[in-house]
C-alpha positions in Angstrom: 0.0 0.0 0.0 2.8 2.4 0.8 5.5 1.8 -1.8 6.8 5.3 -2.2 6.7 8.1 0.4 7.7 11.7 -0.1 9.1 13.3 3.0 8.9 17.1 2.4 11.3 18.6 4.9 13.4 21.7 5.5 15.7 19.8 7.8 14.5 22.0 10.7 13.7 20.5 14.1 10.0 21.1 13.5 10.1 18.4 10.8 11.8 15.8 12.8 8.5 14.1 13.9 7.4 13.8 10.3 10.7 12.3 9.3 10.6 9.8 12.2 7.2 8.6 11.0 8.1 8.5 7.3 11.3 6.5 7.8 9.6 4.1 10.3 6.8 3.5 7.8 9.3 2.8 5.1 11.1 0.3 7.3 8.0 -1.5 8.3 6.4 -1.6 4.9 9.6 -1.9 2.7 8.8 1.4 1.0 11.1 4.0 -0.6 11.6 7.3 1.1 12.2 10.4 -1.0 13.7 13.2 1.1 12.6 16.3 -0.7 14.0 19.8 0.1 13.2 23.1 -1.4 16.3 25.2 -0.8 14.8 28.6 -1.5 12.4 30.6 -3.4 13.9 32.4 -6.5 14.0 36.1 -6.2 13.2 36.5 -9.9 12.7 34.3 -12.9 15.7 32.0 -13.8 17.8 33.6 -11.1 20.3 31.6 -9.1 19.7 33.9 -6.1 17.0 32.6 -3.8 15.5 33.5 -0.4 16.4 30.7 2.0 13.2 28.9 3.1 14.2 28.7 6.7 16.0 32.0 7.3 14.7 34.2 4.5 18.3 35.3 3.7 19.3 35.8 0.1 21.8 33.1 -1.0 23.4 32.0 -4.3 22.5 28.5 -5.2 25.5 26.9 -6.9 27.1 23.5 -6.8 28.9 24.2 -3.6 25.8 25.4 -1.8 23.7 22.5 -3.1 26.4 20.0 -1.9 26.4 21.7 1.5 22.6 21.4 1.9 22.6 17.8 0.7 25.4 16.9 3.2 23.5 18.7 6.0 20.3 16.7 5.3 22.3 13.4 5.1 23.9 14.2 8.5 20.6 15.2 10.0 18.8 12.0 8.9 21.8 9.7 8.8 20.5 7.0 11.2 17.0 7.0 9.5 18.5 6.7 6.0 20.7 3.8 7.1 17.6 2.0 8.5 15.8 1.8 5.2 16.6 -0.2 2.1 15.4 2.3 -0.4 15.9 6.1 -0.2 17.0 9.0 -2.3 17.3 12.8 -2.0 15.9 15.5 -4.3 16.9 19.2 -3.9 15.3 22.0 -5.8 14.4 25.7 -5.7 11.0 27.2 -6.2 7.8 27.9 -4.4 7.6 25.1 -1.8 4.1 23.8 -2.2 4.3 23.8 -6.1 7.6 21.9 -6.0 6.2 19.4 -3.5 3.2 18.7 -5.6 5.3 18.5 -8.8 7.7 16.0 -7.1 4.8 13.9 -5.8 3.3 13.8 -9.3 6.5 13.1 -11.1 7.6 10.4 -8.6 4.1 8.9 -8.5 4.2 8.7 -4.7 1.6 7.0 -2.5 1.9 9.4 0.5 3.2 12.8 1.3 4.5 13.3 4.8 5.0 16.8 6.2 5.4 18.7 9.4 2.5 21.1 10.1 4.5 24.3 10.6 7.9 25.7 9.8 8.3 26.9 13.4 8.1 25.2 16.7 5.1 27.3 18.0 4.0 29.4 15.0 1.1 27.2 14.3 -0.3 27.7 17.8 0.2 31.4 17.6 -1.6 31.7 14.3 -4.2 29.0 15.1 -3.7 27.1 11.9 -1.0 25.0 10.1 1.4 26.6 7.7 0.4 27.8 4.3 2.6 25.2 2.4 0.7 22.4 4.1 -2.6 24.1 3.4 -1.9 24.3 -0.3 -0.4 20.8 -0.6 -3.3 19.2 1.2 -5.8 21.0 -1.1 -4.2 20.0 -4.4 -2.4 16.7 -3.7 -3.5 13.6 -5.7 -2.4 11.3 -2.9 -3.1 11.4 0.8 -1.1 13.9 2.9 0.1 12.8 6.4 0.8 15.6 8.9 2.8 15.3 12.0 2.7 18.5 14.0 4.7 17.7 17.1 7.5 15.3 18.0 5.2 13.8 20.7 2.7 13.0 18.0 5.3 11.1 15.9 5.6 7.8 17.8 5.0 5.1 15.3 4.6 1.5 16.3 2.9 0.4 13.2 -0.8 0.5 12.6 -3.1 -0.8 15.4 -6.1 1.5 15.4 -7.3 4.0 12.9 -9.9 6.6 13.6 -11.8 7.8 10.5 -13.7 11.0 11.3 -16.5 11.8 8.8 -18.6 14.8 8.0 -20.5 12.9 5.3 -19.1 15.2 2.6 -18.3 13.9 -0.9 -14.6 14.1 0.0 -15.2 12.0 3.1 -16.0 9.0 0.8 -12.4 9.1 -0.5 -11.0 9.4 3.1 -13.1 6.4 4.1 -11.8 4.3 1.2 -8.2 5.1 2.3 -9.0 4.3 5.9 -10.7 1.0 5.1 -8.0 -0.1 2.7 -5.4 0.7 5.3 -7.3 -1.2 8.0 -7.8 -4.2 5.7 -4.3 -4.5 4.4 -2.5 -3.8 7.7 -5.0 -5.8 9.8 -5.9 -3.2 12.3 -9.0 -1.8 14.0 -11.1 0.9 12.5 -13.3 3.4 14.3 -15.9 5.2 12.3 -16.7 8.5 14.1 -19.0 11.4 13.5 -18.9 14.4 15.9 -22.3 15.9 16.1 -21.7 19.7 16.3 -23.7 21.2 19.1 -21.2 24.0 19.9 -23.0 27.2 20.7 -26.4 25.6 20.6 -29.0 25.0 23.3 -30.7 21.8 22.4 -33.2 19.5 24.1 -31.5 16.3 25.2 -34.2 14.2 23.6 -33.5 15.9 20.3 -29.7 15.3 20.7 -30.3 11.6 21.4 -32.6 11.3 18.4 -29.8 12.9 16.2 -27.3 10.5 17.7 -29.4 7.5 16.8 -30.1 8.8 13.3 -26.4 9.5 12.7 -25.3 6.0 13.7 -27.8 4.6 11.2 -26.4 7.0 8.6 -22.9 5.8 9.2 -24.0 2.1 8.9 -25.9 2.8 5.7 -23.1 5.0 4.1 -20.0 3.2 5.2 -20.6 -0.1 6.9 -22.5 -1.3 3.9 -19.2 -1.0 1.8 -17.1 -3.1 4.2 -17.9 -6.6 3.0 -16.4 -9.2 5.4 -14.3 -6.7 7.3 -15.4 -6.9 11.0 -12.7 -5.1 13.0 -14.7 -1.8 13.3 -16.7 0.2 15.7 -19.3 3.0 15.1 -19.2 6.0 17.4 -21.2 9.3 17.4 -20.3 11.8 20.0 -21.8 15.3 20.5 -19.8 18.4 21.2 -17.2 20.5 19.5 -16.0 18.3 16.5 -12.3 18.7 16.8 -12.4 18.2 20.6 -14.4 15.0 20.2 -12.1 13.6 17.4 -9.0 14.2 19.4 -10.6 12.7 22.5 -11.7 9.6 20.6 -8.1 9.2 19.2 -6.7 9.4 22.7 -9.2 7.0 24.2 -8.6 4.4 21.5 -4.8 4.9 21.5 -5.1 5.6 17.8 -2.0 5.5 15.6 -3.7 7.5 12.8 -6.6 9.8 12.3 -8.0 10.0 8.7 -10.2 12.9 7.6 -11.3 14.5 4.4 -9.9 17.8 3.2 -12.3 20.1 1.4 -12.9 23.8 0.9 -15.3 26.0 -0.9 -12.3 27.9 -2.3 -11.3 26.3 -5.6 -8.0 28.2 -5.9 -5.3 26.1 -4.1 -3.3 29.4 -3.6 -6.1 30.7 -1.4 -7.8 27.6 0.0 -7.4 26.6 3.6 -7.9 23.2 5.3 -11.3 23.2 7.2 -11.1 24.6 10.7 -11.9 21.2 12.3 -9.0 19.5 10.6 -6.7 22.4 11.4 -7.4 22.0 15.1 -7.1 18.2 14.9 -3.7 18.5 13.3 -2.5 21.0 16.0 -3.8 18.9 18.9 -3.7 15.2 18.0 -1.3 12.9 19.7 -0.8 10.9 16.5 -0.3 11.6 12.8 -3.3 12.9 10.8 -3.9 12.0 7.1 -5.8 14.4 4.9 -7.5 12.9 1.8 -8.8 15.2 -0.9 -8.8 13.4 -4.2 -9.4 9.8 -5.0 -6.5 9.3 -7.4 -4.2 7.4 -5.0 -6.7 6.1 -2.5 
């Protein structure tokens, strides 16, 4: 299922969690890891002078600089690279999200793995993951796995997947990915819908009626597609959706949360991940996979 993984990294400490997960997955599932680094954004067309992605400083990208960056990355991830059978490194310049998407397409990868932010705490300050992730998640043809914190990067293989649905069209693609993963890797799958009652004053009987109706909807929509797969649970909780999703993942000791990415904004340059997914990415204690398109599901 995972044959080729693109690790998009700046080499900064904020990406170490993502690297840890990507290499561990490659080791467990005998996949190839492509360590992908965008060295800088060109200051003007066809210029060798770029703004460094991490520092913002202007630098001249020549063979010497390229060799230095490659050596730095090899040293940073030396132990991980030695632990896998197949790996390679690609360095380039350009606008980060465009180059990541281009590399994922050219290399025909099954999964993109990224950190959620370029800074240790910037995502918490802003309240949403970085713009590169936003744009990659919107336009990627394959699932995008996000690891926000080092503490969310522990990877002991798949044991339990939580699929959180909002019943959108895109959620169907996310469900297919979650089910295929659970089947192939022989793990448990929790189907969850968080009934949004935030800011509402509702009669308890009405809430319970909605919970019953939603459980039936999950069974009609998703369980009917499962065939002979039996390692699943159906859960419907009421509350603030991102809080309930994170709580469920924690209660089930989930190794992975799978959600759909969708946005009314069609332009990937402007679109953002939905607010629920943003908050789940920032708060989850495990990696989060965003699924937008069905191409690689």
